[in-house]
N, C-alpha and C positions, 0 to 999 in steps of 0.2 A: 504494500500500500504506500509506504514511504517512497519507494522507488518511483511509483507513479506520480506522486506529488512533485518530486524533484524533477522528473522528466517533463512534466507539464509546466513547471515554473521555468525550466530552461528553454523550452520551446516558446513560451510567451515572451521571454526576454529577447530571444533572437528575432521574433516577429516585431517587437517594439523597436529594436535597433534598425530593422529594415524599413520601418515606417519613418523613423526619425531621419534616415539618410535618403529618403525618396526624393527624386528629382521632380521639380515642378516647372511649369511654363505658363505664360499668360499672353494675351494678345487683345487687340481692339479691332472691331469690324466697323468701318465707317459705312453709313448708308446714305445714299442720295436718290432722289427721284424728282423728275420734272413733270409736273402735272400740266397737261394740255387740255384745252377746251375741246369738247366733242359734241357732235350732233347725231342723233339717231332718227331715222325715217322708217316708219312702218306703215303698211297698208292694213286697213281694218274693214271688215264687212259692214256696210251701212245697213241700218235697220230696215231701210226701204229698198235695198239693193240685192243683187244676186250674191250668193254666198261665194266669197273668194276662197280659192284653194290656197292655203298658206296664210290665212288671215293672222295678223299680229306679227308678221315677219316683213323683212325688206325685199322679199322676192315672191310676191303672190301672183296668182293667175286668175284672170277674170274669164270664166268659161260660159260663153254664149251657147255652146252646143251646136246641134244641127238646126239650121233655120232656113226658111224659105220666104219668098216675097208673098206668095199666096198660100194661105192655110198653114198647117203645121202647128206644133206645140212649142211654146217658149218656156224656158226655165222660170221659176217664180221670181217676181220683181224685175223682169225685163219687159220693157215697152217696145212694141214694134209699131212704127208709123209709116204708112205707105204714102208716097208722093205720086198719086195717080198710078200710071203704069211705067213710070220712068225709074224709080228707085224706092228703096225702103231703108228706114233707119232703126237700128237697135240702140236702146238707151238704158242705162242703169247707173245709179249712184254708187260710189265707193268712197271711203274715207282715207285721208292721209294724216298721220299723226307724227309730229316732229317734236322730239324732246332734246333738251340741252343740259349739259353738265359742265361745270367748272368754267363758266364764261359769263361776262356781264352783258352779253347780247340781249336785246329786248325784243327783237323781231327777226324774221328771216324772209328771204325771197325764195319762192318755190318755182323751179323751172321744170318743164317737161319736154322731152325730145323723143320723137318716134325713131326707132332704131333704123328702119329702112324707109325712105320716102315712098309714098304710095300714090301713083298717078291715076289709079282706078277708083279706090274707095276714099271716102273722106273721114278723117279721124279728128274729132272735135272734143275738147274737154271744156265743159261750160260753154263759153262763147268763143274759145280760142281754137282755131284750126291749126293742128300740128302736123298735117299731112306731108309737108315738105321736109320734115326731119331736121329742121333747125331747132335750136333751143328757144323755147317760148316761155315767158314769165307768166305764171298763173296768178301769183300774188306777190306783192312787194312788201307786205306788212303782216306776215303770218304770225300767229300767236302760238308760242310753245306750249306743249302739254295738252293740246286740244285736238281731238279728231275732227278734221275739217272735211265736210262733204264736197265732192266734185262729181259731175255726171259725165260719163263717157258716152258719146254719140258716134256710132259707126254707121255711115251711110254707104249702102251697096247699090250700084246702078243695076237696072234690069238687064243691061247689055253685058254684064260681067259673066265670065264663064263659071259654071258651078265648080266647086272645089273648096279646098281648105284656105282660109284666111288666117295668116299667122304673122304677128309682128310683136314687138315689145316697145313699151314706153318707158324710157329712163327718166327718173325724177331726181332732182338734186335740190337740197335745201342749203342755202348759203346764209350764214348768220350775219347780222348787220350791227 
């Protein structure tokens, strides 16, 4: 028993000596960050509009589906207006929400650009014809944090060939 106590005491002493002679190190980590202002633009399904695929994101799709000038069914919340026998227009509202972080900007300019100019169909947002694919200002005094409704009007002439209509509208919000 005494041998065990002596052995235990000796081992404890060696352990203490090891701790007392342990090497230590220290250092400092500097941290820097530059905060930049940022803008987020998302598309939201309007309560009176067609359901957007990808609502709440910055890359949504507005699906008109299969449509025809005479007869046919439309998706809910899409309006079709015929101009005699020369053309028909599909219309539906959608919302654009622009949010701001880390900036003193009080308003934004919203621009829309049709990806590919369309010489056959007319692409109109509100009262602005964007068919020529140039950047067009939709508003110069947008309010941050509010889902703002816009209405897309796509006019298709009766002389157009049946088939798929596919294009994209790029939106950009520029803080002011």
